Structure formats: structure tokens, C-alpha cells
Steps between C-alpha positions, in 0.01 A plus 500: 500500500619689807155613613140509400199729529143411588302823463153564369355843421129530431282800422138397490156509658352292779243256364326465837521637853813384685463193719660534844565185701683461828755245615447312826709761682294787353729630224315612185548355152347686206402331173448713190385416151668745259410534131745629241385559143673528166326653198599493135350535154468182296699552177271279291164646604594835653290403801614606847583199720560474873648228717471506879730305731404431862767494770473365853674728748565403863618755755664383822624843614281617789524876421411438134206279606366787712515734200331242277226440755432872549527646152482245217174395336400328178612701196784682680811559285820380669872476434651191661858376535555154640647158424360189333443197717359165396351278765384142487185387679258207502131558436210323677506208254873438557624651172823703519458852366733794447434872520730785415449827682660842527608525864562824689705451815823634634690801371453444126124562497322812385132584477402833344138607480470681168141614557549629855248456776250748359588516134794741538867490593597141554735356755797269504567257779790268563526239773635745762234767456204494734282721284446758777594787265309394192611753241875508560740237379816451304518504121232288341300460184232728647747783571398715199137505615600598853720778365205652315277470807769646728540807279141603563528486880700685761763228545772734369481702824680209674813544289799650682676755276823479701596161357853548353463270201 
């Protein structure tokens, strides 16, 4: 195979408040616990069933960590794009353990808040966005919600009608 892809996309809810730790040189690292659920109807009994998967998400991008620290709380709905990484570690009793996590770092990471900071809008942040202008971003999963919210406000007054295309 000429190339390969390691990309994970999750849409789910935070199972607990984000945990922010700092490296020795002060850079933040955010740990999230994201739940995704699948529901179906059992063919034999007709009963509705649900299965929830829990995903460990680690964010090394400093701008994304700032957004997580400021705006995300338990129950928040998020869209996440990252990569799978498995790491090996030894516990206190000397047993080797493995954990697989979704890692957000570098240019291939995306975090979109689907609930928004106060229940509206939503915001999408990549690794190069500082979050200073909360509501504006490039295309994202939350774009339809922002479009509805923008129609109600006076944002259209900023549009320049002299644009030739």
C-alpha cells in the first residue's frame, strides 16, 4: 500500500468535566472522556437497546486546550477529529499495560462544540485558532446552527455588495 490513514471522527458527549494537566514547562494537556451511543430495536423482542462506547481523548494543542478549559463541561456535545495512538506503560505493580487514545495535535485535529458556550451557535476550533472570535470559523458540523442564528442578527450589514463574484 502506498499510504495509510489514521483518522478518527467522534460525535458524542463528555462523560465528565475535562481534566487539564500541565507539563513541566507549563504547556497544557487536556484529557476528555467522550461517550458515543448506538441504539437499535431487538428483532426478537422488539425492545429498544442501546450500547455506549467510551473514548479517551487527549489534546496536546495549546489553543484547543484553552477552549476546552474555558467552555467544555460534563454533558457537552462535541465533534472531534484526531488520530489513534496506543501507548505502553507499566503500572505500580510492574505489569505492562496498553491504552489506546484519540489524540489531537498538529494540523489534523478538529474540535467543534456542538452545544455552544450557552446552548446556542457552536464553534469550531482547529490547532491554529486561538478562540478569540468565538462564533466565527471555517466550515464545520455546527455550521447549519450558526447560519440560523446569524440570520436573526444584524451580521448581514457587514457584507460588501461590491464583491464582483
